[in-house]
N, C-alpha and C positions, 0 to 999 in steps of 0.2 A: 345673671343666670342662678348665682350659687344662691342669693339670697333666698330661691323658692328652694331649693333644697334644704337648707337650713329651716326656712318654714316646715313644709312636708315629715322634716327629720323632728322635728318638736311636738307635731302633733303623734308621730309612731310613738315617740317616746312616753306623753302624756296618757295614749289610748292602751298602752302595753301597762301602765302603770294601772290606770283604772281596770283594765284585767285581770289583775292579779288581785285585787281589793274584792272584786265579784267573787272569782273562785274559791279566794278564802271564805269570804261569808257563807257560799254553797257549801264548802267544807266542814265548816264550823258551827252549821244549823242545827248541832245541839250539845255541842261541848256547854257544859256544864261549869265544870272548872280549870282555873287558871292554870298558870305553868307553873306556880306552887304548891297547886293542889288543894284550894281555896274554890268552895263553892262560888265561885263568880261568874256565871257563865258569861260567854262570848260576844262583845260587843263588835255589833256593825260598823266595818268600814265606808265612808264616803266619800271618794275625792272630788273635792274641786280643782276648775282650772281657773287660770286667771291670764288675762292676755299678752302677749309680751313672751320672749325668751330670753334669757340673763344668758343664756351660758353660747347664745349665737354668733356665728363672727364676723357676721353683719352688721350694717345699721339696719336695715330694712328687716333681717331675720332676727333682732333684738325688737324691734318694735311690731312688726306682723305677727310671727309665731307664737305658741302658745306654751305655759308650764302648768306644773303641780303646785296651784299655791298651799293646799293643806291638806293633808289626809284626817280627817272627824272622827270621832268613834264614838255612834251613837247606843245610849246604854239603854234603850227602854226592852222592856223583857214580857213574856206571853206566857202568866202562869197556866199552867195543866193540872188539875185533882189527879195526882198520884199518892194520896197516902203512905202506900208501903215504903215509897221510895227513900231511903236513906238520907238526900237532899230535898227533904220536904219541911213546910214550915207548922209553925203550930198547928194549923190551919189545913195542913195538908195538900197543898199547892207546891210544886216545881216550877221554881222561874227558868223558861228558855228562852234563847237570844229570839227576840222580834225577828225574824229573818224570813222572807218569803220567798219561797225557790222559784215558784212563777214571775214574780216582780225582777229579779237576781239575774235570769236566763233573758227575759226581754232587755234587762240594761247591759248582760252580757252578750247580743245582737246587735245590738246600738255601738256597742262600743269595738264587736268586730268587722262592724260596716264603716266604721270612721276610720279604724287602721284601716282596712283595704281600701278605703278611699284616698286617704293619705298615701300610701303606697301606690298607689295607679297616678296619681300627681305626680312624685318620683320619678318613676318610669319615664312618665313624658315629657318629665324635664329634663332626663338624664337621655332622651333620643334626639331629643331637638337642642340639644348641647354638640351630640356625638353630627348632629347633621349639620350643623353649623361651622365645626371643624373640619368635614369634610370637602365641604363649601370653600374653605376660606384656603384647603390645601391645593 
């Protein structure tokens, strides 16, 4: 029973990480400067999952859970004609992060639904465990 909670918990953590990356993408879709003030546009974050949860306490949880394998940065840019901008290149184009807000929102809804499904599974497991304890007492 506890391995079921481990599996659901690993899914919750993974989806939360995915939501954080998506939120960063949406928030920085027009960010042209890096932290040092250089003209390096924000790179879109993509979260990749892998099977298994190395942090799980049970053997089943380690084998059946999920974890964040990597968070990659996609360095693709969308040039926009803005010759008056101080960030324009010699041809008058400014490089913006290639982030599609509609695509990011679709990913966010997907991550939210997956998070909610893991939460529902954890709640159902908790209820089953509580009922089992009531039957034993």
